[in-house]
Every structure is written in structure tokens, then in C-alpha cells.
C-alpha positions in Angstrom: 14.2 2.7 -21.9 17.2 4.1 -20.0 20.3 2.0 -19.4 20.9 0.2 -16.2 23.1 2.8 -14.7 21.0 5.8 -15.8 18.3 7.4 -13.6 14.7 6.4 -14.3 12.6 9.2 -15.7 9.3 9.4 -13.7 6.0 10.8 -14.7 3.5 11.8 -12.0 -0.2 11.7 -12.4 -1.6 14.4 -10.1 -0.1 16.7 -7.6 -1.0 14.7 -4.5 0.0 15.1 -0.9 1.3 11.6 -0.6 3.8 12.2 -3.5 6.3 14.1 -1.3 7.0 11.0 0.9 6.1 8.3 -1.6 8.0 9.4 -4.7 9.7 12.8 -4.5 11.9 11.9 -1.5 12.8 8.4 -2.7 13.6 9.6 -6.2 16.0 12.2 -4.8 17.6 9.6 -2.5 18.1 7.1 -5.3 19.0 9.6 -8.0 16.0 9.2 -10.3 14.5 12.1 -12.3 11.0 13.6 -11.9 10.5 14.7 -15.5 6.8 15.4 -15.9 3.6 16.1 -13.9 0.0 16.9 -14.7 -3.0 17.7 -12.6 -6.6 18.7 -13.1 -5.6 22.2 -12.1 -2.5 23.3 -14.1 -1.7 25.9 -11.5 -1.5 23.3 -8.8 0.8 21.2 -11.0 3.0 24.2 -11.6 3.2 24.9 -7.9 4.0 21.2 -7.3 6.7 21.2 -10.0 8.3 24.4 -8.6 8.3 23.1 -5.0 9.7 19.6 -5.8 11.8 20.2 -8.9 9.8 18.4 -11.5 11.3 19.2 -14.8 8.1 20.2 -16.7 4.3 20.5 -16.4 2.1 18.9 -19.0 -1.6 19.6 -19.8 -3.1 16.1 -19.1 -2.5 12.7 -17.6 -2.5 11.3 -21.1 0.3 13.7 -22.1 2.4 12.4 -19.2 1.8 8.8 -20.1 2.6 9.4 -23.8 5.7 11.5 -23.2 8.6 9.6 -24.8 11.0 10.9 -22.0 8.9 9.2 -19.3 10.1 5.7 -18.4 7.6 4.9 -15.5 4.4 6.2 -14.2 3.5 7.0 -10.6 -0.2 7.0 -10.0 -1.4 8.5 -6.7 -4.8 9.6 -7.9 -8.1 9.1 -6.1 -8.9 5.4 -5.6 -11.5 5.4 -8.4 -8.9 6.6 -10.9 -6.2 4.0 -10.1 -7.7 1.4 -12.4 -8.5 3.5 -15.5 -5.1 5.3 -15.5 -3.2 2.2 -14.6 -4.8 0.7 -17.7 -3.9 3.7 -19.8 -0.3 3.5 -18.8 -0.2 -0.2 -19.5 -1.6 0.3 -23.0 1.2 2.8 -23.6 3.8 0.2 -22.5 4.8 2.2 -19.4 5.5 0.4 -16.1 3.3 1.6 -13.2 3.9 2.2 -9.5 0.3 2.5 -8.3 -0.8 3.7 -4.9 -3.0 1.3 -3.1 -5.7 0.1 -3.6 -5.0 -1.4 -7.0 -8.4 -0.6 -8.4 -11.9 0.2 -7.0 -13.0 -3.5 -6.8 -12.0 -7.0 -7.8 -13.6 -6.9 -11.2 -11.6 -3.8 -12.2 -8.5 -5.2 -10.6 -8.8 -8.3 -12.8 -9.1 -6.2 -15.9 -5.9 -4.2 -15.0 -4.0 -7.4 -14.2 -5.0 -9.1 -17.4 -3.9 -6.1 -19.4 -0.5 -6.0 -17.6 0.1 -9.7 -18.2 -0.8 -9.5 -21.9 1.5 -6.4 -22.4 4.3 -7.7 -20.2 4.4 -4.4 -18.3 5.5 -4.3 -14.7 2.8 -3.0 -12.3 3.3 -2.7 -8.6 0.6 -2.0 -6.0 2.3 0.2 -3.4 2.3 -1.9 -0.3 5.6 -0.2 0.7 5.7 -1.6 4.2 6.6 -5.0 2.8 10.0 -3.8 1.5 11.4 -2.5 4.8 13.8 -4.6 6.9 11.3 -4.5 9.7 9.0 -6.9 7.8 12.0 -9.0 6.7 13.1 -9.4 10.3 9.5 -10.2 11.4 9.2 -13.0 8.8 12.6 -14.3 9.8 11.5 -14.6 13.4 8.3 -16.3 12.4 10.2 -18.8 10.2 12.5 -19.6 13.2 9.5 -20.3 15.4 10.5 -17.5 17.8 6.9 -17.1 19.2 5.7 -20.6 18.5 2.4 -21.1 16.7 0.5 -17.9 15.9 -2.7 -17.6 17.9 -3.8 -14.0 17.3 -3.1 -11.1 14.9 -4.1 -7.6 15.8 -3.8 -4.7 13.3 -4.6 -1.2 14.2 -4.8 1.5 11.5 -5.8 4.9 12.6 -5.4 8.5 11.4 -6.9 12.0 12.1 -9.8 12.9 9.8 -9.1 14.1 6.3 -10.5 17.5 5.1 -14.2 17.6 4.4 -13.7 17.7 0.7 -11.1 14.9 0.6 -11.9 12.1 -2.0 -11.7 9.6 0.8 -15.2 10.8 1.9 -16.6 10.2 -1.6 -18.3 6.9 -2.7 -18.0 7.9 -6.3 -14.2 8.2 -5.8 -14.1 4.8 -4.0 -13.5 6.3 -0.6 -13.9 4.9 2.9 -11.7 3.8 5.8 -11.5 0.2 4.6 -10.2 1.3 1.2 -7.7 3.8 2.5 -6.4 2.0 5.6 -8.1 -1.4 5.7 -6.4 -2.5 2.5 -3.1 -2.5 4.5 -4.6 -4.5 7.4 -6.0 -7.1 5.0 -2.7 -7.3 3.1 -0.5 -7.9 6.1 -3.1 -10.4 7.5 -3.1 -12.3 4.3 0.7 -12.3 4.4 0.7 -13.9 7.8 -1.4 -16.7 6.5 1.9 -18.3 5.5 2.4 -19.2 9.2 -1.3 -19.9 10.0 -2.2 -22.7 7.7 -3.4 -20.4 4.9 -5.1 -17.0 4.3 -7.8 -15.9 6.8 -11.5 -15.7 6.4 -13.4 -12.6 7.3 -16.0 -13.8 9.8 -17.8 -10.6 10.6 -17.5 -6.8 10.7 -19.1 -3.7 12.0 -18.7 0.0 10.9 -19.5 3.5 11.9 -20.6 5.6 8.9 -19.8 9.1 7.8 -22.5 8.9 5.1 -24.8 6.0 3.7 -21.9 4.2 1.8 -18.8 5.6 3.5 -17.2 4.0 6.5 -15.3 6.3 8.8 -14.2 3.5 11.1 -14.8 -0.3 11.3 -13.7 -3.5 13.0 -13.2 -6.8 11.2 -12.9 -10.2 12.8 -10.9 -12.9 11.0 -10.2 -16.6 11.4 -7.2 -18.5 10.0 -7.2 -22.2 9.0 -5.1 -23.1 12.1 -7.7 -21.5 14.4 -5.8 -18.3 15.0 -8.0 -15.2 15.3 -7.4 -11.8 13.7 -8.8 -8.4 14.6 -8.6 -5.2 12.5 -9.5 -1.8 14.0 -9.5 0.9 11.3 -10.4 4.6 11.7 -10.2 7.7 9.7 -11.4 9.8 12.6 -8.8 9.1 15.3 -6.9 11.6 17.3 -3.5 10.5 16.0 -1.7 8.2 13.6 -1.4 4.6 14.8 -0.2 1.8 12.5 0.6 -1.1 14.7 0.8 -4.9 14.3 0.8 -7.4 17.1 1.4 -11.1 16.4 0.7 -13.3 19.5 2.0 -16.9 19.6 1.7 -19.6 22.1 5.3 -19.0 23.2 5.6 -15.2 22.9 4.7 -12.2 20.8 6.0 -9.7 18.3 4.9 -6.0 18.3 5.7 -3.7 15.4 5.2 -0.3 16.8 4.7 1.3 13.4 4.8 -1.3 10.7 3.6 1.2 8.0 6.0 4.0 8.8 9.1 2.7 10.6 10.8 6.0 9.6 8.8 7.3 12.6 9.2 4.3 14.9 11.3 1.4 13.8 11.0 -0.7 17.0 10.2 -4.4 17.0 9.5 -5.7 20.5 10.0 -9.4 21.0 8.5 -11.1 24.0 9.4 -14.7 24.9 7.2 -16.6 27.3 9.8 -19.4 27.3 12.3 -17.5 29.3 10.4 -14.3 30.2 12.7 -12.0 28.2 11.7 -8.8 26.4 13.9 -7.5 23.6 13.7 -4.5 21.4 15.3 -4.4 17.9 15.5 -1.3 15.8 15.4 -2.0 12.1 16.3 1.4 10.6 14.4 4.6 9.7 15.1 4.7 6.0 11.8 5.2 4.3 9.7 2.2 3.3 9.0 4.1 0.0 12.7 4.3 -0.8 13.0 0.6 -0.4 10.0 0.2 -2.6 11.2 2.4 -5.4 14.6 0.8 -5.3 13.0 -2.7 -5.8 10.6 -1.4 -8.5 13.5 0.3 -10.4 15.4 -3.0 -10.3 12.4 -4.8 -11.7 12.0 -2.3 -14.5 15.7 -2.4 -15.4 16.5 -6.1 -15.0 13.3 -8.0 -14.6 14.0 -8.8 -11.0 11.1 -10.5 -9.2 9.0 -8.5 -6.7 7.7 -10.0 -3.4 4.1 -9.3 -4.6 2.5 -9.7 -8.0 -0.6 -9.1 -10.0 -2.4 -12.1 -8.4 -1.7 -10.6 -5.0 -3.3 -7.3 -6.1 -6.4 -9.0 -7.4 -6.7 -11.1 -4.3 -6.4 -8.1 -2.0 -9.2 -6.4 -3.9 -11.3 -9.5 -3.5 -10.8 -9.3 0.3 -11.7 -5.6 0.2 -15.0 -6.3 -1.5 -15.7 -9.1 1.0 -14.9 -6.8 3.9 -17.3 -4.2 2.6 -20.1 -6.8 2.4 -19.2 -7.9 5.9 -19.8 -4.4 7.3 -23.1 -4.2 5.4 -21.9 -1.9 2.6 -21.5 -2.3 -1.1 -18.0 -2.7 -2.7 -16.7 0.4 -4.3 
């Protein structure tokens, strides 16, 4: 493993679209090296390497994992490939930064988590939003009782439709709106359970389908132990990107205009019903992914604790399985 002051050497599995914002940009910002990439189509990997300055192209994902000059693995493959290739990296002793969701279902997530614990290998599920000051400030305000007791949590996750051949439309590749977007909504709703007497329960759901087992949009209703309600609206067929979070209390509200990508809109609107004031704070447009890689690199180098762990990853997959059952579909 490299020394504390040396750049981490990153191996990429696949030449995915998300990689530019999720790992290429952050690695450049923080001074880490992209040393190897492989894809199912070598030509695509070569084009990716040429465009983003990856040092070399290898013939397989296994070759990337086994490369002695690769310190950590970034796994942005299709959802169904997260679990198997996370396991492969763990078995090789390589720390893994995995795109969400952690696996295709709870059972597979438990297998990956057990392997990581046994091997003592750091594995982080990429809920990057959590690392941004926007979320830190939100939690600070909730701790201070700025809006009183939480009564309602609304999460909206919407995006324009992916291409027809995108893996998010494939059941075999663990696609669906809940898997791709709903995992974030469930994660932040679980996080907010800290101020609502505990984690929420999914009470009901309804979905619009693109095919017999693939949800293109859905709505989930949740209930917290303190009686607070939650609403998730998730869509992969919207006209625009919307990733908002509204937390309503009995003495005010917090509105995160784009909690997933504050690099686009970093506003936090704070409404107080105590004195009728409305304030807007801006928490910075540095990428959530840069904060995430910075934290993960610190963990790999020094063993520093992360704000989410393997138990969190397994629990979020349990919620995803339950959400699919709530909308009348099978878990992935």
C-alpha cells in the first residue's frame, strides 16, 4: 500500500458514464492516480483511458483487481455486478468504493459484508451526498431543534429516461427506479430516523411499470415511530433532474434544493414558524464525490471511521427488498 502522503492508485471496473463525475474528477482534484481500467469492450476502455488519462488498459476486471499497482477498486458496474465484483476485490484484499446499490438484494449484501469483515477490507457504498457540508449543516440544525419535532419528510428523486438499452431497464441486471434512485431516498429517510424515534416503516407503495418487473416510477409512504410521515416520489421518466429533500417540523422546515448534487444547487432554505423568518444558506458547490473520495482515502490510509458502515449497506438493501414487495414486485 502506498504511503500516507502518496497518491492512491485507483483501478476502475468498466468505462461507465458516472465515472467522470464520481471518480475521475475527484481523483484529479485530490491528486490520486487512475492507473488501470477494463471494460467488456476493450475499444471502449481505450477510448475512456485516452479521454480521462487512465494510465493503462487491461483485458479484464480480474486483471484490474489483481494488478499489484492498484491500491483501491472503484466499481460502477451495472447493479447486478456490484456484489460479485465487490467480492472479487475483497478476496484480493483490495478496498472497494462501490456505487450504490451495494448488491442486488439483502442476501447478496450480507455475503459481501461478511467477506469484508472477515478480510478486514474497507468497503464503502457510495452514498456521496452524506459527505457534503449541506448534510452536515442539516443534521446540525436538527440537533439544535431548529424546526422542532419532525412531522413529515418528503424526498423527490427524478431524472429523464435512460437510453432504451440502459441496464437500468433490465431485471437481470437489477434495474428499476427504486434501485437506481429510490436507494437514495430510503437511505436519507433512514438517516432522519435519528430525530424521529427510530427508522421508518414502509407502509405502502405503488408503481408505474416499464415492463413486468421494472418500475419506471413509484411512490412510497413511510411512517416513523414518533408518528412522522414520509413520502418518496421516484421517477426515471421525468422531464428534468430533481433531487430534493423537505423536512417539515412543528416549528418550521428545511428544504434542500438538491441534496444529491449541491454542486448544481447548494441552497438550504430554513423556514421558522416561531418568528416567520425565511433564511437561505449556501453550503458550497464542491462535488459530493470529492468529499466522499477524500474520506475513503483517509480510511484506506489511516483506518479513519466512515459515517456509514457495512451494517448500513445491508440494512439499506433490506429496505430496498421491502420497498419492491410494497409496490408488488419481486426484489432484484
